[in-house]
C-alpha positions, 0 to 999 in steps of 0.5 A: 631612159629607164624611169623617165618622167614627163614635165608640163608647164602651166602658162598665162593666157594673159599678157598682163595680170596679177596672180590672185590664186594658184590651186594645184590640189586637183592636179596633185590628186591625179594618179601618176602625178609626182609633182605639181608646183608653183614658184613658192614650192621651188625653194631649190631655185635661187634667184631669177634669170637675167642677162647683165645690163649694158651701162645705162640700162636697168635689167628686169630679171625674168623669174623661172616661174611667175610669182605675183604677176604675169607679163606676157602670154605664155609666161610659166606659172606652175610645173607638173611632173608625171609618169606619163605624157598624157597624164601630165598634160591632163594634170596641167589642165587641172591647175586652177589659176585666178587672175586679175587682168591688167592693161598691157602694152604690146609694142614700143609705141604703146609702152612709151606713151604718157600714162602707159601701164608699167610692167615693173613697178620697181622701175616706175617706167617701161624705159630700161634706159637710153643708149647713145652712140655719136661720132663726128660733127653732127651739127655741121653735117646738117647745117648750111646747104645740106640736102636732108631726107627723112623716114620712119621705119617699123619692123614687125616682130619675127620668130626663130621659125626652126624645124624642131621646137625646144626640148630638154631632158635631165638626169641626176647620178645619185652616186656622183652628184653629176647632173646631165642635161640634154637640150635643144640649144645653141649654147651649152655653156650658157645653159650649164652656167645658168643651171649651176647658178640657180641650183647652187651647184658648181659648174663641174657638177653640170654637164650639158649636151646638145644632140643634133639640133633641128635649127636655132637661128639665134632664138635658141641662144638664150637660156629658158625657164624650162631648162632650169625646171627640168634640171631642178625636177630631175635633181629633186626626184632622182629620176630623169625628166623630159619636157618637149614644147608643142609648136604653139608653146614654143612660138609663144615662149621662145625669144623673138626679134624686131618690133623696133621703130626708128626715125632717121634723117640723112644729110648729104651734099648736092653731089650725093656724098654723105655728111651725117646721120641722125637716128632715134630708135625705140628698141623692144626688149619684151617683158624682161631683160634678156639678150635684147638688152644688149642688141642696140650696138648690133643695130646702130653699128650697122647704120654705117654699112659700106659707106664713108659716114662722117658723122652719126648721132644715134639715140636708142630708148630700150623699152619693156613691153608685154611680149615675150623677151627678145633676143638675136635671130638671124641677122641679130639686129644688123638687118635693122640698122641696114634697113634704115641706112639703105632705105635712106640711101634710096630716098636720097637718090630719089631726092637728088635725081641720082641712080640708086647704084650711083649714089652708093658708088659715090660713098663706098669705102675704097679698098686702099682705105682698108683697114678702115676706122668707121668712128663707131665705138661698140659699148662706147669703147671698142672701135669698129675697124673694117678689116678689108673688102673691095666694096666697089668691086662687090657693087660692080659684080652684083650689078653685072649679075642682074644685068643692071643696064638691061633691067633699067632699059626694060623698065623704061620700056614699060616692064612692070619690074622693080630693082633693088640694090643694097650694100651691107657689112656684117660684123662677125665674132663675139671676141671672147677667148676661144679654146680648142683641144686636139688629141692624136691617138696611137692608131692615127685617129684624131679627136678635136674638142671645140666649144661650138654648139652646132645647129645644122650649119656643118660645124663638124664638117668644116672644123674637121677640114681645118684640122686635117689641113693644118695637121696634114691628116686625112679628113676621115680620120678626124672626129669633132666633139662639139655641143658638149660642155665637157669638151673645153672649159668654156665657150661663147654662144654659137651666134654672131657669125663667129664660128668660122672666125673664132672656133675655126682659128682656135682649132687651127692653132691647136692642130698646128701645135699638135703637128709641132709636137709630132715634128719635135718628137720625130726630129729627135727620133729620126735625127732629121730636119723638120722640112724632111719629115712626112707625117701621116696617121701611120707615123713619120718618115724621112722624105726620100728614105722610106726605111727611116720611119717611126710609128705614132705609137712609138712617138707617143712612147706609151702615152694614151694620146698626144694632146695639144691645146690653144686659145684664139683671141679674136678682134672681130672680122667684117664680111661684106656683100652687095645684094641686087634684085629684080622683081615683078609685081602682080597688082591683081594678087599683090604678090611679087616674083623674083626675076633675078637675084645676085649676092656678091660677097666676101667672107674671107677664106672659105673653108667649104664653098658648098656650105658657104653657098648654103648659108647665103641661100638660107640667109636670103630665104630668111631675109625674104621672110622678114621682107614679105611675110613674117610677123609675130602679131601682138595686139595693143595690149600684148595679146599674141595672135600668131602663135602657130604656123597656121597664122605665122607665115614662113617662106615655105613651099615654093619660096626657097625654090623661087629664090635661086640667087647667083652667088659670086665671090669677090675676095679681098685681102683679110687684114687684122688678127685672123690667121686663117682668113676666115670670116662669118657668112651665116647672116650675110644673105639675110642682112641686106635682103629686107632693104633690097626687097623694099627698094625693088617693091617701091621701084615697081610700084612707080611703074604703075604710077604709085608713089609709096614709101615702103618703110614698114616690114613685112610688105604683106599682100594686104599692105601691098593692096593698100599701097596699090589702092585696091584694098582696104586696110593699112598703109605701109 
């Protein structure tokens, strides 16, 4: 861009501190520096960033720049803009800040203890509030002769771990007043709306585009201070401005997930059938109220999994800590709830001396019970109703995929292997109105405008396939316009495994409407019944009468395009799967090797089977990372010690190749409001994987005579050494 300026952000090295003084003069005096500003210098930014708080919770909005106190390592304090990237980085180092360090709290246990330092004085506590979800008769479930098993689970913090760090650029058109922003995001509409709100603009004055994004995995579904700052600087200076994070900067400041602790107890009859579940969850939202505030329903609703659960009593304390604000990362919290119930199912099987697969089989919801009302109410009002799935068939298929009887025979013969079997049901959809627009051009080209913001999932491929199928068109003549806030009026976040379900059904409906318009016009022009019309990019002809033909240009009758629009209102969908795993444990290295992994899955009607397999494979790698290695480590005071890929372990070299799962589709009828039969699959491979690995590791340890409870993630080699009795440090 001609006249491009570069922006750098000055950040806090402390997890909790007062800001005594911010001195910008040395930076301002450097040649090439255009702006050096602290919070008080940015009068054009009106207010703070904060997601709406669900009922019962109090939000603490996130400032664009910290004013009088910082509350996590990496929090923005000042911004510098200069002509050159090298100059701006040097100038940022010249900003002098005097801090008054404060005690911090780096996890939910520290933050909730009596006398803990409080992050937000106005709240007077670190507890944002409590979320309660109940159904059934919990007191009777735990009464009498119930068998009760208990556990406490802890899940380490995780990051997005995508290829491309966040980056943003913005340019202001002085003549039109139009602000254009390019950003690495999963939600162009959310960025547009937040920029417009904080800069006092109308939404139509801001256009946000997400060019090819190098992954997001949920972390880029939030709106970040840098997006506001870049837009504000471009508008103030009348020149394009660009900011790109370093890897360390990105890891310090981009939304994370997990960090939760749950105490749970499960009641069952002597035959293993479930009676009820109690859960006390401490949920970490980080330093400010962001998307993490709304994550509890994702966690708690997935405690049900694929089982008939007669009663639930769940209490969640939502807690502020001196860490980067949390949000949704692949799994979105579903894997947390799933880990709790699946680990309890394993413990129940052990208590009753039942096979882990058998105790699950006895509790599975049956095909004839679909649609199945679980009893859970999302947001306290919206019933969770499973819309189909043959869960027993999924279990049988997954067990056959790893040859379960043979694996148990090997184990009984002395093989040091472990077996894990876990079920999951994945909620898909955000359930907001989803628009789509189809434009058919006289030359036969078709443009489809959708609200999704792709990040490597293959949206343009699958939506082009849907349009081509519904319109009756060659797929190569269809272009998908996505990742652009001007494509449609509004759309939800690209998250929640929603795109196939909601965007897919929306674009299918719009394509069918476009076809109907073409048929109506051709019917009038050719005086033929609709069933006799053959539509193609060249026009419409009457079947069996080649001479009776009308071109698209003639059908459009001088119009530039034929346009059709439709909106799909989703009521959600539920994908289901069973993971079955055999692994071998090396006690000398405290490592595991996957021997066999099968995912039996039902994601409804696949649009592109190759991409479905890719999502399952990638999701499994993500889940293996959560289980075995990924942990964003904070000290008790909130000091962040794993801010780069030298310290934060990802399932990189060797791990994806070692995980070559057998992927088997088991499709059942799709019920409910879902014309295309599309369900989500982006997180199906992730959700049940951590519990499967934990179960298999625990099972393998027993072959060495070690009775251990694998309830803390990740199961790193250090933790595994400790369980084996070979090492030093901590128990799992």
